[in-house]
C-alpha positions in Angstrom: 0.0 -0.2 -0.1 1.6 3.4 -0.9 2.1 6.0 1.3 1.8 9.7 0.5 3.6 12.4 2.6 2.3 15.9 3.5 4.7 18.9 1.7 5.8 22.0 3.7 8.3 24.2 2.5 8.9 22.1 0.0 10.1 19.1 1.8 7.9 15.5 2.5 6.6 15.8 6.2 5.6 12.6 7.9 3.5 12.5 11.2 2.9 9.9 14.1 -0.4 8.4 12.7 -1.7 7.7 8.8 -5.3 8.1 7.6 -5.9 5.1 5.1 -7.7 5.6 1.8 -10.2 3.7 0.7 -11.2 2.6 -3.1 -15.0 3.0 -2.5 -15.3 0.3 -5.5 -13.8 -2.8 -3.3 -14.6 -1.0 0.3 -11.0 -1.9 0.7 -7.5 0.4 1.4 -5.1 1.1 -1.0 -3.0 3.7 -0.3 -2.4 5.6 3.1 -1.9 9.4 4.1 -0.1 11.4 7.0 -2.4 12.5 9.3 -1.5 16.3 9.9 -2.5 18.4 13.0 -2.3 21.9 14.1 1.4 22.2 14.8 1.7 21.3 10.6 -0.3 24.1 9.8 1.4 26.4 11.5 4.9 24.8 10.2 2.9 25.3 6.5 1.7 29.1 7.5 5.0 30.2 8.4 6.7 28.6 5.3 3.9 30.0 3.3 4.6 33.4 4.8 8.7 33.4 4.2 8.1 32.4 0.7 5.5 35.5 -0.1 8.0 38.4 -0.7 9.6 37.2 -3.3 6.7 35.4 -5.4 4.9 38.2 -4.7 7.9 40.2 -6.3 8.2 38.1 -9.1 7.4 40.0 -12.9 4.1 38.6 -13.9 5.4 36.9 -16.8 7.4 34.8 -14.3 4.4 33.7 -12.6 2.3 33.0 -15.6 5.0 31.1 -16.4 5.1 28.9 -13.5 1.4 28.0 -13.6 1.7 26.9 -17.2 4.2 24.7 -16.1 2.2 23.3 -13.1 -0.5 22.5 -16.6 2.4 20.7 -18.2 3.2 18.5 -15.4 -0.8 17.5 -15.2 -0.3 16.7 -18.9 2.8 14.9 -18.4 1.2 12.5 -15.3 -2.2 12.0 -16.6 -2.4 8.7 -16.7 -1.5 8.2 -13.4 -3.7 11.0 -12.2 -6.6 9.3 -13.7 -6.0 6.0 -12.0 -5.6 8.0 -8.6 -8.5 10.1 -8.6 -10.8 6.9 -10.3 -9.1 5.0 -6.9 -10.1 7.4 -4.8 -13.1 8.6 -5.7 -14.8 5.8 -7.7 -15.1 7.6 -11.1 -15.0 6.0 -14.0 -11.9 6.6 -16.1 -14.1 7.5 -18.8 -17.6 7.5 -17.6 -21.6 8.6 -18.7 -21.0 11.3 -21.2 -17.3 11.3 -20.3 -17.5 12.7 -17.7 -15.2 10.7 -15.1 -11.6 10.8 -14.0 -10.1 12.1 -17.4 -12.6 14.8 -18.2 -11.3 16.0 -13.9 -7.4 15.3 -15.2 -7.9 17.2 -18.6 -10.5 19.9 -16.8 -7.5 20.5 -14.3 -5.1 20.8 -17.3 -7.7 23.2 -18.9 -8.5 25.6 -16.0 -4.4 25.8 -15.1 -3.9 27.2 -18.5 -7.3 29.6 -18.8 -5.9 31.3 -15.8 -2.1 31.5 -16.5 -3.3 33.6 -19.3 -5.4 35.8 -17.3 -4.4 39.3 -17.1 -3.8 41.8 -13.8 -4.6 45.2 -15.4 -4.1 48.5 -13.7 -6.6 50.6 -13.8 -6.3 54.5 -14.9 -9.1 56.8 -13.4 -8.1 59.8 -13.6 -5.1 61.5 -15.3 -5.4 65.3 -16.4 -3.1 68.3 -15.5 -4.5 67.7 -11.7 -3.5 64.1 -10.6 -3.2 60.7 -11.9 -5.2 58.0 -10.2 -4.4 54.5 -10.7 -5.9 51.2 -9.4 -3.4 48.3 -8.6 -4.2 44.9 -7.6 -1.8 43.2 -4.9 -2.0 39.9 -3.7 -3.5 39.4 -0.3 -1.0 37.4 1.1 -1.3 33.3 2.3 -4.3 31.7 0.6 -6.0 28.5 2.6 -7.9 26.2 0.2 -10.1 23.2 1.7 -11.0 20.8 -1.3 -14.1 18.2 -1.1 -14.0 14.2 -2.3 -16.4 14.4 -5.3 -13.9 16.5 -7.9 -10.3 16.6 -5.8 -7.9 17.4 -8.1 -9.6 19.4 -9.9 -11.2 21.5 -7.8 -7.5 21.8 -6.0 -6.7 23.6 -9.5 -9.7 25.6 -9.3 -8.5 26.8 -5.7 -4.3 27.4 -6.3 -4.0 28.2 -9.6 -6.0 31.7 -9.2 -4.1 32.3 -5.7 -0.8 31.7 -7.2 -1.5 33.3 -10.7 -2.1 36.8 -8.5 0.8 36.3 -6.5 -0.1 34.8 -3.1 1.0 31.6 -1.2 -0.7 28.7 -0.3 -2.1 26.2 2.2 -4.0 23.4 1.0 -5.7 20.8 3.1 -7.6 18.3 0.6 -10.4 16.2 1.8 -9.5 13.3 3.9 -11.8 10.8 2.1 -9.9 11.6 -1.5 -6.5 13.2 -0.6 -3.9 11.2 -3.2 -4.5 13.0 -6.5 -3.6 16.0 -4.6 -0.9 15.0 -2.7 0.7 13.7 -5.8 0.4 16.8 -7.5 1.8 19.3 -4.4 5.0 16.6 -4.6 5.2 17.3 -8.4 4.5 21.0 -8.6 7.4 21.7 -5.4 9.7 20.2 -8.4 9.3 23.2 -10.2 7.9 26.2 -7.4 10.4 28.0 -5.2 9.9 26.2 -1.4 7.2 27.6 0.8 4.8 28.9 -2.0 2.6 25.5 -2.4 2.4 23.6 1.1 -0.3 20.7 1.5 -1.3 19.0 4.9 -3.5 16.6 5.4 -5.4 16.2 8.5 -9.2 15.6 9.9 -11.6 18.8 11.0 -9.1 19.9 13.4 -6.5 21.1 10.3 -9.6 22.9 8.8 -10.2 24.7 11.9 -6.7 25.7 12.6 -6.7 26.8 9.2 -10.2 28.8 9.0 -9.1 30.8 12.4 -4.9 31.1 11.9 -4.2 34.8 12.1 -1.6 34.2 9.3 -3.8 33.2 6.5 -5.4 36.1 4.4 -8.1 34.1 3.0 -9.9 31.2 3.1 -11.8 29.2 -0.2 -13.8 26.1 0.5 -15.9 24.2 -1.8 -17.6 21.9 0.4 -21.4 21.6 2.5 -23.0 24.9 3.3 -23.0 23.5 7.6 -18.8 23.5 7.2 -18.4 26.8 4.9 -20.7 28.2 8.2 -18.1 27.1 10.5 -15.3 28.3 8.5 -17.1 31.5 8.4 -17.5 31.6 12.5 -13.6 31.1 12.6 -12.6 33.5 9.8 -14.9 36.6 11.5 -11.8 37.0 14.0 -9.2 38.0 12.1 -11.9 39.5 9.1 -10.3 36.8 6.3 -11.3 36.9 2.6 -13.7 34.5 2.0 -14.8 32.3 -1.5 -17.4 29.8 -0.3 -18.7 27.3 -3.0 -21.2 25.4 -1.1 -24.3 23.0 -1.2 -26.8 23.0 -4.4 -30.3 21.6 -4.9 -30.3 22.6 -8.4 -33.8 22.4 -9.8 -34.8 22.1 -13.7 -37.9 22.9 -15.1 -38.7 20.8 -18.5 -41.4 23.2 -20.8 -44.4 22.0 -22.4 -43.2 22.4 -25.6 -39.9 20.0 -25.3 -39.7 16.6 -27.0 -39.5 13.8 -24.0 -37.3 11.5 -25.6 -34.8 14.2 -26.8 -34.5 15.9 -24.0 -34.3 12.6 -21.5 -30.7 11.9 -22.2 -29.6 15.3 -21.8 -31.5 15.3 -18.4 -30.5 12.0 -17.2 -26.3 12.7 -18.0 -26.4 15.9 -16.1 -28.4 14.6 -13.2 -26.3 11.2 -12.5 -22.7 12.4 -13.8 -20.4 11.2 -11.3 -22.9 9.4 -9.8 -25.2 12.7 -8.8 -21.8 13.8 -6.6 -21.5 17.2 -7.8 -22.9 20.6 -6.8 -24.2 21.5 -10.0 -25.6 18.6 -10.9 -30.0 18.6 -11.5 -31.3 17.4 -8.4 -35.2 18.6 -9.1 -36.7 18.2 -12.0 -40.0 20.0 -12.8 -42.0 18.6 -15.4 -45.5 19.5 -16.7 -48.6 17.3 -16.6 -48.7 16.5 -20.4 -45.0 15.2 -20.8 -44.6 13.3 -17.2 -45.2 10.0 -17.8 -43.8 9.6 -20.7 -40.3 11.6 -19.8 -40.3 9.6 -16.3 -40.3 6.5 -18.5 -37.5 7.4 -20.4 -35.4 8.1 -17.8 -36.2 5.0 -16.2 -34.9 3.5 -18.9 -32.2 4.6 -18.9 -31.5 4.3 -15.7 -32.3 0.3 -16.3 -29.8 0.2 -18.8 -26.6 2.5 -17.6 -23.9 0.0 -16.7 -22.5 0.6 -12.7 -19.2 -1.1 -11.2 -15.6 -0.4 -10.7 -14.7 2.6 -12.6 -11.2 1.7 -13.7 -13.3 -1.3 -16.0 -14.0 1.2 -19.3 -17.0 -0.4 -19.8 -18.2 1.2 -16.5 -20.5 4.5 -17.0 -21.5 5.2 -13.5 -18.8 4.2 -10.3 -20.2 3.8 -6.3 -21.1 6.7 -4.1 -17.9 7.6 -2.8 -18.4 6.6 1.4 -20.6 4.7 3.1 -22.3 7.1 4.6 -23.3 9.1 1.5 -24.6 6.1 0.5 -26.7 5.6 3.9 -27.9 9.2 3.4 -29.0 8.6 -0.2 -30.8 5.2 1.0 -32.7 7.3 4.1 -34.1 9.8 1.2 -35.1 7.6 -1.2 -36.7 5.7 1.5 -38.9 8.8 3.0 -40.1 9.4 -0.3 -41.3 6.1 -1.3 -42.8 6.0 2.7 -44.8 9.4 1.7 -46.2 7.8 -1.5 -43.5 8.5 -4.4 -42.8 5.7 -6.7 -39.6 3.9 -7.2 -39.6 3.7 -11.2 -35.8 2.1 -11.2 -33.4 1.6 -8.3 -34.0 2.4 -4.9 -31.5 0.1 -3.4 -27.9 -0.5 -2.2 -26.8 -3.2 -5.0 -25.3 -6.1 -3.5 -21.3 -7.0 -3.3 -17.9 -5.4 -2.7 -18.0 -1.5 -2.3 -20.3 1.4 -2.0 -22.9 0.8 -5.1 -26.3 2.0 -5.0 -28.8 1.4 -8.2 -29.6 5.1 -9.9 -33.2 6.1 -9.2 -35.9 8.0 -10.5 -38.3 8.8 -8.4 -41.7 9.8 -9.6 -45.1 11.4 -7.9 -42.2 13.4 -5.2 -43.0 16.6 -4.3 -42.2 19.0 -1.9 -42.3 17.8 2.0 -39.9 14.5 0.7 -36.4 14.9 2.2 -34.9 13.9 -1.4 -36.6 16.9 -2.6 -36.1 19.6 0.0 -32.6 18.3 1.0 -29.7 17.7 -1.6 -29.6 14.3 -2.0 -25.8 13.9 -3.3 -26.3 11.0 -4.8 -27.7 8.9 -7.7 -31.6 9.3 -6.8 -33.5 12.0 -9.1 -36.6 13.2 -8.1 -39.4 14.3 -11.0 -41.7 16.9 -9.6 -45.2 17.5 -11.6 -46.0 20.8 -12.5 -49.6 21.8 -13.9 -49.2 25.8 -13.7 -45.6 27.6 -14.7 -45.8 29.7 -12.8 -46.3 27.6 -9.4 -43.0 25.6 -11.0 -41.0 28.7 -10.6 -42.1 29.1 -7.0 -41.0 25.4 -6.4 -37.8 26.0 -7.7 -37.2 28.9 -6.0 -38.2 28.0 -2.5 -34.7 26.6 -1.0 -32.2 28.3 1.0 -29.7 27.4 -2.1 -29.3 28.7 -5.1 -26.3 27.6 -7.1 -27.9 26.5 -10.5 -30.9 25.9 -12.3 -32.0 25.1 -15.8 -34.9 25.4 -18.4 -35.1 22.9 -20.7 -37.4 23.9 -24.3 -36.8 24.4 -27.7 -37.7 28.2 -27.5 -34.6 29.1 -26.5 -35.9 33.3 -26.1 -38.9 32.2 -23.6 -36.4 30.2 -21.8 -33.7 32.7 -21.4 -36.1 35.4 -20.3 -37.6 32.8 -18.0 -34.1 31.4 -16.8 -33.4 35.0 -15.2 -36.2 34.6 -12.9 -34.3 31.6 -11.3 -32.3 32.7 -8.0 -29.5 31.1 -8.4 -25.9 31.5 -9.1 -25.7 29.9 -12.8 -28.5 29.5 -15.6 -28.6 26.8 -18.1 -30.7 26.6 -21.0 -30.9 22.8 -22.3 -28.3 22.0 -20.4 -27.4 22.0 -16.7 -23.8 22.7 -14.7 -21.6 23.2 -17.7 -19.0 25.1 -16.4 -16.0 26.9 -17.8 -12.7 28.4 -17.1 -13.4 31.5 -18.1 -17.2 32.0 -17.0 -17.3 33.2 -13.5 -19.2 30.6 -11.2 -20.7 31.1 -7.5 -24.1 30.8 -5.7 -26.4 32.8 -4.1 -28.3 32.3 -0.9 -27.1 30.1 0.9 -24.9 28.3 -1.4 -21.9 30.5 -1.0 -19.8 33.9 -1.1 -18.1 35.4 -4.5 -17.4 33.5 -7.7 -14.8 31.3 -9.3 -13.0 31.1 -12.6 -11.9 33.7 -15.0 -11.4 37.4 -14.3 -13.8 37.5 -11.9 -12.7 34.9 -10.1 -9.0 35.9 -10.2 -10.1 39.4 -8.4 -11.3 37.0 -5.5 -7.4 36.6 -4.4 -6.3 40.0 -5.3 -6.8 43.6 -3.1 -7.4 47.1 -4.8 -4.7 49.9 -4.0 -5.8 53.3 -5.0 -2.4 55.5 -5.7 -3.2 59.2 -7.0 -0.3 61.5 -8.2 -0.2 65.5 -7.6 0.6 66.8 -10.2 0.5 70.6 -9.2 
């Protein structure tokens, strides 16, 4: 069983304890990582603070080149990263609609390269006989990053590449369930970066709490659950840290009456079930008009019955296991609650026999508000389908949540769909698509789905502070 170390100040760091990392397809550990604690956070922050003056003082072109070299490292080691991601998350190498570990590593490369290309401009507000006023963008200092278990490598890249591009140094904590691809990346990255610029610590909630409350960290960026986001926000309040929080979603999709069930069903199934539904911006609630309801439910159930579920290392597998037993237990509980309250389970609705944390892809008909699977984020392979007769009521139901990450409208009339999309209370809306994000367009949530945005120039701004310089001429 391979062991992975933390990296602090450019050097591998072990600890007295190890965390076993389990392959969810087998239920057995395949790797172990060092278990850090608050003392390691202190060491990493000290290293990052020491590295900050030289790193932030580099010419802009030099930092661009460093970030591009990190993208090259990812690409040169893509097969290794794909295998590690599949073993720790369970997602297939290819997967449903090719949304698997290949897409995760490929996406990480693309995000790194786009981020490297971003400009950090100096704005001129005034330049006349009296004065010249310039607005400069400056790095913050040490950025703390905490990443989740569902897309561990790609979200690591989402966090650290803009931080480094902006001139910050980084202390990173990956999820303890899925740390191995991230640790391997940081190990390789430290063969390129100056020591102390990128540090990684593994451990439990003690490490995360020590980071979010640490006076030496200027900003925290976190992707994960809303309750954990609240905890980070509370801890960060004492030092007024900058925050970027991308939190839970319970994304609604609304099918309009002019849609064709057979045409939209495969796309709807893909955006609800890719990565086994374990994506913040997956489609998680589907509102369907009464006239289309039975036909669309039948098509979704057929697709659920045909998809191949198995070990992600098998090239034929489309959906892998749920990443961990606690999440599978939650999905099962939400499905059972719906069944007990009168919903019809058209496909799935049960765990699969054998090793690993597999659960059958599940379509839930006659779902309604008040069922947990509608009101809560399931984060797994179960889709509730809600019937509506009044479009205004469907929009109201879609918005009747504390979450506001993403949403979608499905119709061949894209102009009408786009007009309706503006009425959805969420950070991103897609027309005839769902969850399709890209590195040059901002992504973030409203309400309790987060604070701030990521990606492109909008996301890069989150890692910079503004400084106004007024030069008097008289």
